[in-house]
N, C-alpha and C positions, 0 to 999 in steps of 0.2 A: 635590858634586864628582864623586861616583861616577857620577851620571847624565850629566854632561858627558863623562867619560872613556868611558863606554859608547857615547855618541852619536858621539864622535870615532872610536872603534874600529870601529863599524859603518860609518860613512861611508868611512873608509879601506879597510876590508875590501871593501866593494862596489866602490869605484873600482879597487883593485888586482885584485880578482877578475875584473872585466870586462876590464881591460887585459891581465891574464895569460892569460885564456881566448882573447882575440883573437890574441895572439902565438902561442899554441899551436895554434890551429885554422885560421888564415888563412896563405896564402902570403905570403912577404916582399913580393912585387910588389903584393899587395892592401893590405898595411899601409903601403906607401910613400906612398900618397895622403894618409893621415892622419898618418903618423909618418915624416917624411923621413929621420930619423936611421938607419932600418933599412938604408938604402943603404950605410952605413959598416961594416956588420957582416955576418957570415955568417948564413945561415938557422939554423944550429945555435946560434949565440950569441943570436939573437933568441928562439928557443924556450927557451933556458936562462933568459934574463931573464924570459920569460913564466912559466916554471915557478916561479922564485923569487918572482915577484909573487903567484902563486896560492897557494903555500905560506905566504907572509907573510900573505895575506888570511885564510886558514883559521886560522893561528896567532894572529891578533889576536882572534878571537872564540871559536873552539871550545874551547880549553883552559880559558879563564876561565868560559865558559858552563856547561861540564860539571863544573867543579871538579876536573878531572883534569889533573895536570901544569900547573897554572895559571902556573907560573914560565916556561912557554914563551911566554906572551903578551908580556911585555916584551922577550924575545929576538926575537920576530917583529917587534916595533916597531923594535928596533935593526937588524935585517936590512933592513927597508924604508928606514930612515934611511940605511944604507950604500948602498943602490941609488940613492937620490936624490942623495947626495953624489957618487957616481960618474957620474951623469947630467949634473951641472952642467958639467963640462969639455967634454963632448960637445956640449951645446947652445951653450956659449960659442964653441967652435971653429966651429960652424955659424952663428954670429951669430943665434941664436934667443933673444933677450932675454926674450920673454914666457914661453918654456918654462923658462928659468932661474928666473924669478920663481915659477912653479908649483912647480918642484923645491924651492926654498927654503922655501916655505910648507908643502909636504907634509913636508919634512924636519923642520921645526920642530914640526909636529903629531906626527909619529912620535917625535921626541925627548921631547916633553912626555908622551906616553903611556908611553914606556919609563921616564922619570924617576918619574912618579907610581906606576906599577905595581911598580917596584922599591922604592919608598920608602913614602910616607905612605898610599897606597891599594893596597898589595899585597894579594893574595888570601889 
């Protein structure tokens, strides 16, 4: 089970790390081609979301890998879960059903990681 959790943590960390870096380094207009939802938000909000995603990505791996403050790992997973739950209404409003499905799957994976790291497979 621990190997599965680490695999899920790394996959989510890579995905959120790339996504967060994109939001932090690219202009809103550049992001709009791939992420239409950015048109609904200010550039500052898009950057804040990117920063939260990047922090969540780091938090999924670094504390657990170093053994320092490992309790931050499930909190990072819960934070990413919250981001995904907040993204669902945005995509529903925009009639982006495929993105809602992605948000639900990622939210379930983040919830699973948090649940396992808080309980049976805590560090």
